[in-house]
ChimeraX commands (.cxc) that place a marker at each C-alpha (Angstrom):
marker #1 position -0.49,-28.18,-24.83 radius 0.5
marker #1 position -1.23,-30.70,-21.96 radius 0.5
marker #1 position 1.79,-32.13,-20.26 radius 0.5
marker #1 position -0.03,-34.09,-17.56 radius 0.5
marker #1 position -2.47,-36.86,-17.57 radius 0.5
marker #1 position -4.30,-35.93,-14.50 radius 0.5
marker #1 position -8.16,-36.19,-14.09 radius 0.5
marker #1 position -10.45,-36.20,-11.09 radius 0.5
marker #1 position -10.28,-40.05,-11.16 radius 0.5
marker #1 position -6.62,-40.49,-11.33 radius 0.5
marker #1 position -6.14,-37.72,-8.59 radius 0.5
marker #1 position -8.34,-39.47,-6.20 radius 0.5
marker #1 position -6.98,-42.94,-6.95 radius 0.5
marker #1 position -3.33,-42.20,-7.29 radius 0.5
marker #1 position -1.50,-44.81,-5.10 radius 0.5
marker #1 position 1.51,-42.68,-4.86 radius 0.5
marker #1 position 0.01,-39.71,-2.99 radius 0.5
marker #1 position -2.55,-39.08,-0.37 radius 0.5
marker #1 position -3.58,-35.52,-1.16 radius 0.5
marker #1 position -5.77,-35.27,1.89 radius 0.5
marker #1 position -3.55,-37.06,4.49 radius 0.5
marker #1 position -0.68,-34.39,4.20 radius 0.5
marker #1 position -3.00,-31.49,5.16 radius 0.5
marker #1 position -4.98,-33.17,8.00 radius 0.5
marker #1 position -3.53,-30.77,10.46 radius 0.5
marker #1 position -5.24,-27.81,8.87 radius 0.5
marker #1 position -7.84,-26.22,11.25 radius 0.5
marker #1 position -10.16,-25.51,8.53 radius 0.5
marker #1 position -10.53,-21.97,9.22 radius 0.5
marker #1 position -9.12,-19.08,7.21 radius 0.5
marker #1 position -7.45,-16.54,9.41 radius 0.5
marker #1 position -8.06,-12.89,8.23 radius 0.5
marker #1 position -7.07,-9.50,9.66 radius 0.5
marker #1 position -8.79,-7.23,7.30 radius 0.5
marker #1 position -7.58,-8.13,3.82 radius 0.5
marker #1 position -4.48,-9.76,5.22 radius 0.5
marker #1 position -4.60,-13.69,5.27 radius 0.5
marker #1 position -2.39,-15.27,7.93 radius 0.5
marker #1 position -1.39,-18.47,6.13 radius 0.5
marker #1 position -1.49,-21.50,8.29 radius 0.5
marker #1 position 1.59,-23.54,7.13 radius 0.5
marker #1 position 1.80,-27.23,7.86 radius 0.5
marker #1 position 3.08,-28.23,11.25 radius 0.5
marker #1 position 6.76,-27.96,11.42 radius 0.5
marker #1 position 6.95,-26.54,7.82 radius 0.5
marker #1 position 7.12,-23.31,5.99 radius 0.5
marker #1 position 4.82,-24.50,3.19 radius 0.5
marker #1 position 1.28,-25.61,2.50 radius 0.5
marker #1 position 0.26,-27.12,-0.85 radius 0.5
marker #1 position -3.30,-27.94,-1.72 radius 0.5
marker #1 position -4.83,-30.20,-4.32 radius 0.5
marker #1 position -7.85,-27.77,-4.84 radius 0.5
marker #1 position -11.06,-28.84,-6.67 radius 0.5
marker #1 position -13.29,-26.26,-4.91 radius 0.5
marker #1 position -15.72,-24.45,-7.25 radius 0.5
marker #1 position -16.00,-21.23,-5.20 radius 0.5
marker #1 position -14.46,-17.79,-5.69 radius 0.5
marker #1 position -12.05,-16.45,-3.26 radius 0.5
marker #1 position -12.27,-12.74,-2.33 radius 0.5
marker #1 position -9.52,-10.14,-2.45 radius 0.5
marker #1 position -6.76,-10.75,-0.12 radius 0.5
marker #1 position -3.05,-10.76,0.32 radius 0.5
marker #1 position -0.56,-12.69,2.41 radius 0.5
marker #1 position 3.10,-12.85,3.16 radius 0.5
marker #1 position 3.45,-16.10,1.43 radius 0.5
marker #1 position 4.65,-16.60,-2.10 radius 0.5
marker #1 position 1.70,-18.26,-4.06 radius 0.5
marker #1 position 2.07,-20.38,-6.97 radius 0.5
marker #1 position -0.98,-21.82,-8.97 radius 0.5
marker #1 position -0.93,-24.73,-11.51 radius 0.5
marker #1 position -4.23,-25.84,-12.91 radius 0.5
marker #1 position -4.10,-29.45,-14.15 radius 0.5
marker #1 position -7.73,-29.91,-15.10 radius 0.5
marker #1 position -9.69,-27.03,-16.72 radius 0.5
marker #1 position -8.91,-23.28,-16.61 radius 0.5
marker #1 position -8.56,-21.05,-13.52 radius 0.5
marker #1 position -8.84,-17.25,-13.43 radius 0.5
marker #1 position -6.95,-15.01,-11.12 radius 0.5
marker #1 position -7.14,-11.18,-10.79 radius 0.5
marker #1 position -3.79,-9.79,-9.36 radius 0.5
marker #1 position -3.96,-5.80,-9.13 radius 0.5
marker #1 position -5.70,-4.75,-12.21 radius 0.5
marker #1 position -4.67,-7.78,-14.41 radius 0.5
marker #1 position -6.76,-10.86,-15.19 radius 0.5
marker #1 position -4.61,-13.98,-15.61 radius 0.5
marker #1 position -6.53,-16.83,-17.30 radius 0.5
marker #1 position -4.65,-20.01,-16.68 radius 0.5
marker #1 position -4.96,-23.13,-18.93 radius 0.5
marker #1 position -3.86,-26.55,-17.60 radius 0.5
marker #1 position 0.08,-26.65,-17.01 radius 0.5
marker #1 position 0.38,-22.99,-17.10 radius 0.5
marker #1 position 1.98,-21.44,-13.93 radius 0.5
marker #1 position 1.25,-18.19,-12.12 radius 0.5
marker #1 position 3.62,-16.97,-9.33 radius 0.5
marker #1 position 2.14,-14.28,-7.24 radius 0.5
marker #1 position 4.73,-12.28,-5.07 radius 0.5
marker #1 position 4.10,-11.97,-1.35 radius 0.5
marker #1 position 1.86,-8.88,-0.45 radius 0.5
marker #1 position 0.16,-8.53,-3.86 radius 0.5
marker #1 position -3.55,-8.12,-3.56 radius 0.5
marker #1 position -5.39,-10.94,-5.61 radius 0.5
marker #1 position -8.75,-12.57,-5.88 radius 0.5
marker #1 position -10.04,-15.92,-7.43 radius 0.5
marker #1 position -12.86,-15.65,-9.85 radius 0.5
marker #1 position -15.64,-18.30,-10.03 radius 0.5
marker #1 position -13.97,-21.41,-11.22 radius 0.5
marker #1 position -15.60,-23.69,-13.91 radius 0.5
marker #1 position -18.03,-26.41,-12.80 radius 0.5
marker #1 position -15.23,-29.04,-12.85 radius 0.5
marker #1 position -11.56,-28.42,-12.40 radius 0.5
marker #1 position -8.43,-29.21,-10.41 radius 0.5
marker #1 position -5.51,-27.23,-9.62 radius 0.5
marker #1 position -2.47,-27.14,-7.19 radius 0.5
marker #1 position -1.95,-24.17,-5.00 radius 0.5
marker #1 position 1.46,-23.72,-3.42 radius 0.5
marker #1 position 1.73,-21.29,-0.40 radius 0.5
marker #1 position 5.59,-20.87,0.28 radius 0.5
marker #1 position 7.25,-18.85,2.98 radius 0.5
marker #1 position 10.21,-17.61,1.54 radius 0.5
marker #1 position 11.27,-15.28,4.37 radius 0.5
marker #1 position 14.46,-17.17,5.11 radius 0.5
marker #1 position 15.31,-17.43,1.38 radius 0.5
marker #1 position 14.78,-13.71,0.95 radius 0.5
marker #1 position 17.30,-12.91,3.48 radius 0.5
marker #1 position 20.06,-14.44,1.58 radius 0.5
marker #1 position 22.31,-11.73,0.35 radius 0.5
marker #1 position 22.19,-12.65,-3.37 radius 0.5
marker #1 position 18.40,-12.70,-3.27 radius 0.5
marker #1 position 18.16,-8.95,-3.64 radius 0.5
marker #1 position 19.03,-9.54,-7.31 radius 0.5
marker #1 position 15.65,-11.62,-7.58 radius 0.5
marker #1 position 13.60,-8.78,-6.10 radius 0.5
marker #1 position 12.98,-7.00,-9.44 radius 0.5
marker #1 position 11.56,-10.23,-10.76 radius 0.5
marker #1 position 9.11,-10.41,-8.11 radius 0.5
marker #1 position 7.94,-6.88,-8.38 radius 0.5
marker #1 position 5.05,-8.16,-10.36 radius 0.5
marker #1 position 3.34,-11.62,-11.12 radius 0.5
marker #1 position 5.06,-14.20,-13.18 radius 0.5
marker #1 position 2.89,-15.87,-15.84 radius 0.5
marker #1 position 4.88,-18.92,-17.10 radius 0.5
marker #1 position 4.20,-20.82,-20.11 radius 0.5
marker #1 position 6.30,-22.55,-22.86 radius 0.5
marker #1 position 5.76,-19.36,-24.88 radius 0.5
marker #1 position 6.45,-16.77,-22.25 radius 0.5
marker #1 position 9.45,-18.50,-20.68 radius 0.5
marker #1 position 10.78,-20.96,-23.36 radius 0.5
marker #1 position 14.14,-21.22,-21.90 radius 0.5
marker #1 position 13.18,-22.36,-18.50 radius 0.5
marker #1 position 9.58,-23.37,-18.50 radius 0.5
marker #1 position 10.14,-27.10,-18.55 radius 0.5
marker #1 position 12.72,-26.78,-15.58 radius 0.5
marker #1 position 10.38,-24.72,-13.54 radius 0.5
marker #1 position 7.30,-27.15,-14.41 radius 0.5
marker #1 position 9.57,-30.04,-13.16 radius 0.5
marker #1 position 10.79,-28.37,-10.14 radius 0.5
marker #1 position 7.27,-27.66,-9.14 radius 0.5
marker #1 position 6.45,-31.38,-9.60 radius 0.5
marker #1 position 9.38,-32.43,-7.43 radius 0.5
marker #1 position 8.29,-30.07,-4.81 radius 0.5
marker #1 position 4.76,-31.56,-4.89 radius 0.5
marker #1 position 6.02,-35.15,-4.73 radius 0.5
marker #1 position 8.27,-34.23,-1.57 radius 0.5
marker #1 position 5.23,-32.60,0.14 radius 0.5
marker #1 position 2.54,-35.18,-0.48 radius 0.5
marker #1 position 4.84,-38.20,0.02 radius 0.5
marker #1 position 5.89,-36.64,3.38 radius 0.5
marker #1 position 9.50,-37.72,2.71 radius 0.5
marker #1 position 11.85,-37.62,5.72 radius 0.5
marker #1 position 13.91,-34.76,4.41 radius 0.5
marker #1 position 11.09,-33.05,2.50 radius 0.5
marker #1 position 11.44,-29.62,4.10 radius 0.5
marker #1 position 14.93,-29.34,3.23 radius 0.5
marker #1 position 14.53,-30.68,-0.21 radius 0.5
marker #1 position 11.74,-28.35,-0.91 radius 0.5
marker #1 position 13.85,-25.39,0.14 radius 0.5
marker #1 position 16.63,-26.46,-2.02 radius 0.5
marker #1 position 14.22,-26.82,-4.93 radius 0.5
marker #1 position 12.83,-23.36,-4.28 radius 0.5
marker #1 position 16.38,-22.01,-4.33 radius 0.5
marker #1 position 16.98,-23.71,-7.67 radius 0.5
marker #1 position 13.78,-22.14,-9.03 radius 0.5
marker #1 position 14.81,-18.65,-8.09 radius 0.5
marker #1 position 18.37,-19.24,-9.67 radius 0.5
marker #1 position 16.63,-20.36,-12.88 radius 0.5
marker #1 position 14.62,-17.18,-12.95 radius 0.5
marker #1 position 17.49,-14.95,-12.16 radius 0.5
marker #1 position 19.71,-16.61,-14.87 radius 0.5
marker #1 position 16.98,-16.41,-17.47 radius 0.5
marker #1 position 16.55,-12.77,-16.75 radius 0.5
marker #1 position 20.33,-12.16,-17.21 radius 0.5
marker #1 position 20.29,-14.15,-20.46 radius 0.5
marker #1 position 17.18,-12.45,-21.82 radius 0.5
marker #1 position 18.37,-8.84,-21.02 radius 0.5
marker #1 position 22.01,-9.59,-21.94 radius 0.5
marker #1 position 22.95,-7.56,-18.96 radius 0.5
marker #1 position 26.06,-5.28,-19.36 radius 0.5
marker #1 position 26.76,-6.97,-22.62 radius 0.5
marker #1 position 29.20,-4.22,-23.60 radius 0.5
marker #1 position 31.62,-5.09,-20.85 radius 0.5
marker #1 position 33.98,-7.95,-20.25 radius 0.5
marker #1 position 32.66,-11.03,-18.50 radius 0.5
marker #1 position 34.64,-10.28,-15.34 radius 0.5
marker #1 position 33.25,-6.71,-15.38 radius 0.5
marker #1 position 29.81,-7.95,-15.95 radius 0.5
marker #1 position 30.02,-10.33,-12.85 radius 0.5
marker #1 position 31.34,-7.36,-10.88 radius 0.5
marker #1 position 28.40,-4.95,-11.98 radius 0.5
marker #1 position 25.79,-7.60,-10.84 radius 0.5
marker #1 position 27.44,-7.89,-7.54 radius 0.5
marker #1 position 27.53,-4.16,-7.02 radius 0.5
marker #1 position 23.86,-3.73,-8.28 radius 0.5
marker #1 position 22.63,-6.62,-6.05 radius 0.5
marker #1 position 24.44,-4.65,-3.20 radius 0.5
marker #1 position 22.37,-1.51,-4.15 radius 0.5
marker #1 position 19.11,-3.51,-4.07 radius 0.5
marker #1 position 19.93,-5.00,-0.92 radius 0.5
marker #1 position 20.51,-1.60,0.68 radius 0.5
marker #1 position 17.05,-0.30,-0.81 radius 0.5
marker #1 position 15.31,-3.38,0.64 radius 0.5
marker #1 position 16.85,-2.72,4.14 radius 0.5
marker #1 position 16.58,1.02,4.10 radius 0.5
marker #1 position 13.62,2.00,2.04 radius 0.5
marker #1 position 12.14,3.96,4.94 radius 0.5
marker #1 position 15.19,6.17,5.15 radius 0.5
marker #1 position 15.95,9.12,2.90 radius 0.5
marker #1 position 17.92,7.46,0.05 radius 0.5
marker #1 position 18.97,9.48,-2.81 radius 0.5
marker #1 position 20.35,8.33,-6.22 radius 0.5
marker #1 position 23.55,10.33,-5.75 radius 0.5
marker #1 position 24.24,8.73,-2.28 radius 0.5
marker #1 position 23.61,5.15,-3.48 radius 0.5
marker #1 position 25.58,5.71,-6.66 radius 0.5
marker #1 position 28.54,7.02,-4.62 radius 0.5
marker #1 position 28.23,3.97,-2.25 radius 0.5
marker #1 position 28.67,1.37,-4.94 radius 0.5
marker #1 position 31.28,3.51,-6.89 radius 0.5
marker #1 position 29.56,4.96,-10.00 radius 0.5
marker #1 position 28.85,8.49,-11.13 radius 0.5
marker #1 position 25.18,9.50,-10.85 radius 0.5
marker #1 position 24.57,9.23,-14.51 radius 0.5
marker #1 position 26.33,6.05,-15.09 radius 0.5
marker #1 position 24.55,4.37,-12.18 radius 0.5
marker #1 position 21.21,5.69,-13.23 radius 0.5
marker #1 position 21.58,4.22,-16.83 radius 0.5
marker #1 position 22.74,0.80,-15.42 radius 0.5
marker #1 position 20.25,0.66,-12.75 radius 0.5
marker #1 position 17.47,0.98,-15.40 radius 0.5
marker #1 position 19.12,-1.82,-17.40 radius 0.5
marker #1 position 19.42,-4.05,-14.56 radius 0.5
marker #1 position 15.92,-3.53,-12.95 radius 0.5
marker #1 position 13.69,-2.28,-15.76 radius 0.5
marker #1 position 12.96,0.56,-13.44 radius 0.5
marker #1 position 14.54,3.99,-12.99 radius 0.5
marker #1 position 15.87,4.54,-9.43 radius 0.5
marker #1 position 13.17,6.66,-8.12 radius 0.5
marker #1 position 10.36,4.31,-9.56 radius 0.5
marker #1 position 11.99,1.40,-7.97 radius 0.5
marker #1 position 12.34,2.94,-4.63 radius 0.5
marker #1 position 8.74,4.13,-4.69 radius 0.5
marker #1 position 7.46,0.51,-5.79 radius 0.5
marker #1 position 9.26,-0.87,-2.75 radius 0.5
marker #1 position 7.68,1.82,-0.42 radius 0.5
marker #1 position 4.24,1.33,-1.74 radius 0.5
marker #1 position 4.59,-2.55,-1.21 radius 0.5
marker #1 position 5.66,-1.76,2.39 radius 0.5
marker #1 position 2.72,0.44,2.82 radius 0.5
marker #1 position 0.32,-2.19,1.45 radius 0.5
marker #1 position 1.55,-4.61,4.22 radius 0.5
marker #1 position 1.09,-2.06,6.95 radius 0.5
marker #1 position -2.44,-0.94,5.67 radius 0.5
marker #1 position -3.45,-4.39,6.49 radius 0.5
marker #1 position -2.84,-3.84,10.15 radius 0.5
marker #1 position -5.41,-1.44,11.35 radius 0.5
marker #1 position -3.28,-0.68,14.54 radius 0.5
marker #1 position -1.22,1.69,12.34 radius 0.5
marker #1 position -2.71,5.10,11.43 radius 0.5
marker #1 position -2.33,6.23,7.83 radius 0.5
marker #1 position 0.19,8.82,8.89 radius 0.5
marker #1 position 2.25,6.04,10.70 radius 0.5
marker #1 position 1.87,3.92,7.49 radius 0.5
marker #1 position 3.28,6.76,5.43 radius 0.5
marker #1 position 6.22,7.59,7.71 radius 0.5
marker #1 position 7.16,3.90,8.35 radius 0.5
marker #1 position 7.19,3.26,4.55 radius 0.5
marker #1 position 9.62,6.11,3.75 radius 0.5
marker #1 position 7.23,8.91,2.67 radius 0.5
marker #1 position 8.17,12.44,3.97 radius 0.5
marker #1 position 4.57,13.56,4.25 radius 0.5
marker #1 position 1.09,12.20,4.36 radius 0.5
marker #1 position 0.05,14.35,1.21 radius 0.5
marker #1 position 2.98,12.93,-0.92 radius 0.5
marker #1 position 1.98,9.40,0.38 radius 0.5
marker #1 position -1.65,9.89,-0.60 radius 0.5
marker #1 position -0.71,11.32,-4.02 radius 0.5
marker #1 position 1.74,8.59,-5.09 radius 0.5
marker #1 position -0.35,5.80,-3.62 radius 0.5
marker #1 position -3.25,6.89,-5.49 radius 0.5
marker #1 position -1.24,7.29,-8.64 radius 0.5
marker #1 position 0.08,3.73,-8.37 radius 0.5
marker #1 position -2.91,2.02,-7.04 radius 0.5
marker #1 position -5.86,3.99,-8.33 radius 0.5
marker #1 position -7.25,4.71,-4.93 radius 0.5
marker #1 position -6.16,6.46,-1.79 radius 0.5
marker #1 position -4.57,4.59,1.21 radius 0.5
marker #1 position -7.79,5.05,3.23 radius 0.5
marker #1 position -9.93,3.75,0.39 radius 0.5
marker #1 position -7.54,0.82,-0.09 radius 0.5
marker #1 position -7.81,-0.20,3.63 radius 0.5
marker #1 position -11.57,0.43,3.70 radius 0.5
marker #1 position -12.22,-1.45,0.46 radius 0.5
marker #1 position -10.22,-4.51,1.19 radius 0.5
marker #1 position -11.07,-4.81,4.84 radius 0.5
marker #1 position -14.62,-4.69,3.96 radius 0.5
marker #1 position -14.38,-7.29,1.27 radius 0.5
marker #1 position -12.61,-9.57,3.54 radius 0.5
marker #1 position -14.99,-9.00,6.33 radius 0.5
marker link #1:1,2 radius 0.2
marker link #1:2,3 radius 0.2
marker link #1:3,4 radius 0.2
marker link #1:4,5 radius 0.2
marker link #1:5,6 radius 0.2
marker link #1:6,7 radius 0.2
marker link #1:7,8 radius 0.2
marker link #1:8,9 radius 0.2
marker link #1:9,10 radius 0.2
marker link #1:10,11 radius 0.2
marker link #1:11,12 radius 0.2
marker link #1:12,13 radius 0.2
marker link #1:13,14 radius 0.2
marker link #1:14,15 radius 0.2
marker link #1:15,16 radius 0.2
marker link #1:16,17 radius 0.2
marker link #1:17,18 radius 0.2
marker link #1:18,19 radius 0.2
marker link #1:19,20 radius 0.2
marker link #1:20,21 radius 0.2
marker link #1:21,22 radius 0.2
marker link #1:22,23 radius 0.2
marker link #1:23,24 radius 0.2
marker link #1:24,25 radius 0.2
marker link #1:25,26 radius 0.2
marker link #1:26,27 radius 0.2
marker link #1:27,28 radius 0.2
marker link #1:28,29 radius 0.2
marker link #1:29,30 radius 0.2
marker link #1:30,31 radius 0.2
marker link #1:31,32 radius 0.2
marker link #1:32,33 radius 0.2
marker link #1:33,34 radius 0.2
marker link #1:34,35 radius 0.2
marker link #1:35,36 radius 0.2
marker link #1:36,37 radius 0.2
marker link #1:37,38 radius 0.2
marker link #1:38,39 radius 0.2
marker link #1:39,40 radius 0.2
marker link #1:40,41 radius 0.2
marker link #1:41,42 radius 0.2
marker link #1:42,43 radius 0.2
marker link #1:43,44 radius 0.2
marker link #1:44,45 radius 0.2
marker link #1:45,46 radius 0.2
marker link #1:46,47 radius 0.2
marker link #1:47,48 radius 0.2
marker link #1:48,49 radius 0.2
marker link #1:49,50 radius 0.2
marker link #1:50,51 radius 0.2
marker link #1:51,52 radius 0.2
marker link #1:52,53 radius 0.2
marker link #1:53,54 radius 0.2
marker link #1:54,55 radius 0.2
marker link #1:55,56 radius 0.2
marker link #1:56,57 radius 0.2
marker link #1:57,58 radius 0.2
marker link #1:58,59 radius 0.2
marker link #1:59,60 radius 0.2
marker link #1:60,61 radius 0.2
marker link #1:61,62 radius 0.2
marker link #1:62,63 radius 0.2
marker link #1:63,64 radius 0.2
marker link #1:64,65 radius 0.2
marker link #1:65,66 radius 0.2
marker link #1:66,67 radius 0.2
marker link #1:67,68 radius 0.2
marker link #1:68,69 radius 0.2
marker link #1:69,70 radius 0.2
marker link #1:70,71 radius 0.2
marker link #1:71,72 radius 0.2
marker link #1:72,73 radius 0.2
marker link #1:73,74 radius 0.2
marker link #1:74,75 radius 0.2
marker link #1:75,76 radius 0.2
marker link #1:76,77 radius 0.2
marker link #1:77,78 radius 0.2
marker link #1:78,79 radius 0.2
marker link #1:79,80 radius 0.2
marker link #1:80,81 radius 0.2
marker link #1:81,82 radius 0.2
marker link #1:82,83 radius 0.2
marker link #1:83,84 radius 0.2
marker link #1:84,85 radius 0.2
marker link #1:85,86 radius 0.2
marker link #1:86,87 radius 0.2
marker link #1:87,88 radius 0.2
marker link #1:88,89 radius 0.2
marker link #1:89,90 radius 0.2
marker link #1:90,91 radius 0.2
marker link #1:91,92 radius 0.2
marker link #1:92,93 radius 0.2
marker link #1:93,94 radius 0.2
marker link #1:94,95 radius 0.2
marker link #1:95,96 radius 0.2
marker link #1:96,97 radius 0.2
marker link #1:97,98 radius 0.2
marker link #1:98,99 radius 0.2
marker link #1:99,100 radius 0.2
marker link #1:100,101 radius 0.2
marker link #1:101,102 radius 0.2
marker link #1:102,103 radius 0.2
marker link #1:103,104 radius 0.2
marker link #1:104,105 radius 0.2
marker link #1:105,106 radius 0.2
marker link #1:106,107 radius 0.2
marker link #1:107,108 radius 0.2
marker link #1:108,109 radius 0.2
marker link #1:109,110 radius 0.2
marker link #1:110,111 radius 0.2
marker link #1:111,112 radius 0.2
marker link #1:112,113 radius 0.2
marker link #1:113,114 radius 0.2
marker link #1:114,115 radius 0.2
marker link #1:115,116 radius 0.2
marker link #1:116,117 radius 0.2
marker link #1:117,118 radius 0.2
marker link #1:118,119 radius 0.2
marker link #1:119,120 radius 0.2
marker link #1:120,121 radius 0.2
marker link #1:121,122 radius 0.2
marker link #1:122,123 radius 0.2
marker link #1:123,124 radius 0.2
marker link #1:124,125 radius 0.2
marker link #1:125,126 radius 0.2
marker link #1:126,127 radius 0.2
marker link #1:127,128 radius 0.2
marker link #1:128,129 radius 0.2
marker link #1:129,130 radius 0.2
marker link #1:130,131 radius 0.2
marker link #1:131,132 radius 0.2
marker link #1:132,133 radius 0.2
marker link #1:133,134 radius 0.2
marker link #1:134,135 radius 0.2
marker link #1:135,136 radius 0.2
marker link #1:136,137 radius 0.2
marker link #1:137,138 radius 0.2
marker link #1:138,139 radius 0.2
marker link #1:139,140 radius 0.2
marker link #1:140,141 radius 0.2
marker link #1:141,142 radius 0.2
marker link #1:142,143 radius 0.2
marker link #1:143,144 radius 0.2
marker link #1:144,145 radius 0.2
marker link #1:145,146 radius 0.2
marker link #1:146,147 radius 0.2
marker link #1:147,148 radius 0.2
marker link #1:148,149 radius 0.2
marker link #1:149,150 radius 0.2
marker link #1:150,151 radius 0.2
marker link #1:151,152 radius 0.2
marker link #1:152,153 radius 0.2
marker link #1:153,154 radius 0.2
marker link #1:154,155 radius 0.2
marker link #1:155,156 radius 0.2
marker link #1:156,157 radius 0.2
marker link #1:157,158 radius 0.2
marker link #1:158,159 radius 0.2
marker link #1:159,160 radius 0.2
marker link #1:160,161 radius 0.2
marker link #1:161,162 radius 0.2
marker link #1:162,163 radius 0.2
marker link #1:163,164 radius 0.2
marker link #1:164,165 radius 0.2
marker link #1:165,166 radius 0.2
marker link #1:166,167 radius 0.2
marker link #1:167,168 radius 0.2
marker link #1:168,169 radius 0.2
marker link #1:169,170 radius 0.2
marker link #1:170,171 radius 0.2
marker link #1:171,172 radius 0.2
marker link #1:172,173 radius 0.2
marker link #1:173,174 radius 0.2
marker link #1:174,175 radius 0.2
marker link #1:175,176 radius 0.2
marker link #1:176,177 radius 0.2
marker link #1:177,178 radius 0.2
marker link #1:178,179 radius 0.2
marker link #1:179,180 radius 0.2
marker link #1:180,181 radius 0.2
marker link #1:181,182 radius 0.2
marker link #1:182,183 radius 0.2
marker link #1:183,184 radius 0.2
marker link #1:184,185 radius 0.2
marker link #1:185,186 radius 0.2
marker link #1:186,187 radius 0.2
marker link #1:187,188 radius 0.2
marker link #1:188,189 radius 0.2
marker link #1:189,190 radius 0.2
marker link #1:190,191 radius 0.2
marker link #1:191,192 radius 0.2
marker link #1:192,193 radius 0.2
marker link #1:193,194 radius 0.2
marker link #1:194,195 radius 0.2
marker link #1:195,196 radius 0.2
marker link #1:196,197 radius 0.2
marker link #1:197,198 radius 0.2
marker link #1:198,199 radius 0.2
marker link #1:199,200 radius 0.2
marker link #1:200,201 radius 0.2
marker link #1:201,202 radius 0.2
marker link #1:202,203 radius 0.2
marker link #1:203,204 radius 0.2
marker link #1:204,205 radius 0.2
marker link #1:205,206 radius 0.2
marker link #1:206,207 radius 0.2
marker link #1:207,208 radius 0.2
marker link #1:208,209 radius 0.2
marker link #1:209,210 radius 0.2
marker link #1:210,211 radius 0.2
marker link #1:211,212 radius 0.2
marker link #1:212,213 radius 0.2
marker link #1:213,214 radius 0.2
marker link #1:214,215 radius 0.2
marker link #1:215,216 radius 0.2
marker link #1:216,217 radius 0.2
marker link #1:217,218 radius 0.2
marker link #1:218,219 radius 0.2
marker link #1:219,220 radius 0.2
marker link #1:220,221 radius 0.2
marker link #1:221,222 radius 0.2
marker link #1:222,223 radius 0.2
marker link #1:223,224 radius 0.2
marker link #1:224,225 radius 0.2
marker link #1:225,226 radius 0.2
marker link #1:226,227 radius 0.2
marker link #1:227,228 radius 0.2
marker link #1:228,229 radius 0.2
marker link #1:229,230 radius 0.2
marker link #1:230,231 radius 0.2
marker link #1:231,232 radius 0.2
marker link #1:232,233 radius 0.2
marker link #1:233,234 radius 0.2
marker link #1:234,235 radius 0.2
marker link #1:235,236 radius 0.2
marker link #1:236,237 radius 0.2
marker link #1:237,238 radius 0.2
marker link #1:238,239 radius 0.2
marker link #1:239,240 radius 0.2
marker link #1:240,241 radius 0.2
marker link #1:241,242 radius 0.2
marker link #1:242,243 radius 0.2
marker link #1:243,244 radius 0.2
marker link #1:244,245 radius 0.2
marker link #1:245,246 radius 0.2
marker link #1:246,247 radius 0.2
marker link #1:247,248 radius 0.2
marker link #1:248,249 radius 0.2
marker link #1:249,250 radius 0.2
marker link #1:250,251 radius 0.2
marker link #1:251,252 radius 0.2
marker link #1:252,253 radius 0.2
marker link #1:253,254 radius 0.2
marker link #1:254,255 radius 0.2
marker link #1:255,256 radius 0.2
marker link #1:256,257 radius 0.2
marker link #1:257,258 radius 0.2
marker link #1:258,259 radius 0.2
marker link #1:259,260 radius 0.2
marker link #1:260,261 radius 0.2
marker link #1:261,262 radius 0.2
marker link #1:262,263 radius 0.2
marker link #1:263,264 radius 0.2
marker link #1:264,265 radius 0.2
marker link #1:265,266 radius 0.2
marker link #1:266,267 radius 0.2
marker link #1:267,268 radius 0.2
marker link #1:268,269 radius 0.2
marker link #1:269,270 radius 0.2
marker link #1:270,271 radius 0.2
marker link #1:271,272 radius 0.2
marker link #1:272,273 radius 0.2
marker link #1:273,274 radius 0.2
marker link #1:274,275 radius 0.2
marker link #1:275,276 radius 0.2
marker link #1:276,277 radius 0.2
marker link #1:277,278 radius 0.2
marker link #1:278,279 radius 0.2
marker link #1:279,280 radius 0.2
marker link #1:280,281 radius 0.2
marker link #1:281,282 radius 0.2
marker link #1:282,283 radius 0.2
marker link #1:283,284 radius 0.2
marker link #1:284,285 radius 0.2
marker link #1:285,286 radius 0.2
marker link #1:286,287 radius 0.2
marker link #1:287,288 radius 0.2
marker link #1:288,289 radius 0.2
marker link #1:289,290 radius 0.2
marker link #1:290,291 radius 0.2
marker link #1:291,292 radius 0.2
marker link #1:292,293 radius 0.2
marker link #1:293,294 radius 0.2
marker link #1:294,295 radius 0.2
marker link #1:295,296 radius 0.2
marker link #1:296,297 radius 0.2
marker link #1:297,298 radius 0.2
marker link #1:298,299 radius 0.2
marker link #1:299,300 radius 0.2
marker link #1:300,301 radius 0.2
marker link #1:301,302 radius 0.2
marker link #1:302,303 radius 0.2
marker link #1:303,304 radius 0.2
marker link #1:304,305 radius 0.2
marker link #1:305,306 radius 0.2
marker link #1:306,307 radius 0.2
marker link #1:307,308 radius 0.2
marker link #1:308,309 radius 0.2
marker link #1:309,310 radius 0.2
marker link #1:310,311 radius 0.2
marker link #1:311,312 radius 0.2
marker link #1:312,313 radius 0.2
marker link #1:313,314 radius 0.2
marker link #1:314,315 radius 0.2
marker link #1:315,316 radius 0.2
marker link #1:316,317 radius 0.2
view
């Protein structure tokens, strides 16, 4: 499937866009603190979009920006965690903030667009907590994997690209609104696919979604505290067993696993900052002891926190 008619020649000679002018403010130097890349967004913007034709690999790194990769000519390969994603033209990979990833050696010829999006302000919106489970792992979007919304997401990303490279007067606001629309599409698609709370009346389904979004928002704000299933169930008005069953249905994770994933993600961020000791990372991420942190982190990531910090700091150096 080839939706675009881009080539190296049409990209360089396209009269509608100047793919280089829009990024002339870039200093030309990547900023790394260990494995943590400090993304340099465009001046007075929360975004940076590249038309990328570089034939070089990109070492293991992470950043606080949401990254979206769209090849348009030839394939592109990305490793996120332990998973290899082989992207063909027009396929889309959305990499959540904080996920360690690396770019493998690209083919001799190829073009892709790389979107670096700061979603900090969007993620603070109350209803965004319901999107967090979707961003617990990378999203590989094709017409086959997301048949309901692939065309919509593809066209949204084309519109974002057009706004960015045309440097329209209200581009920043338009891009933010398009990103919000993209997240809404992803959230609605998840609800339709999973048929959430299908045994309840529509009004009750809506109520349940609101209550569980509130639960996710509480976890996202208080993951470093001692949160128990019983306490959170009581806070949103469910029995322990009813809450446990519906939480799994809503997030695809049981409560303890979801809380653990959130704490591990927080720990990954903190491990990129060497000013924190491993013990401080553990406590600030919500783990009660260094031994528990080491054990769970190794179970989830395959290496200890110290090895994680050493491995990725060394590779980025």
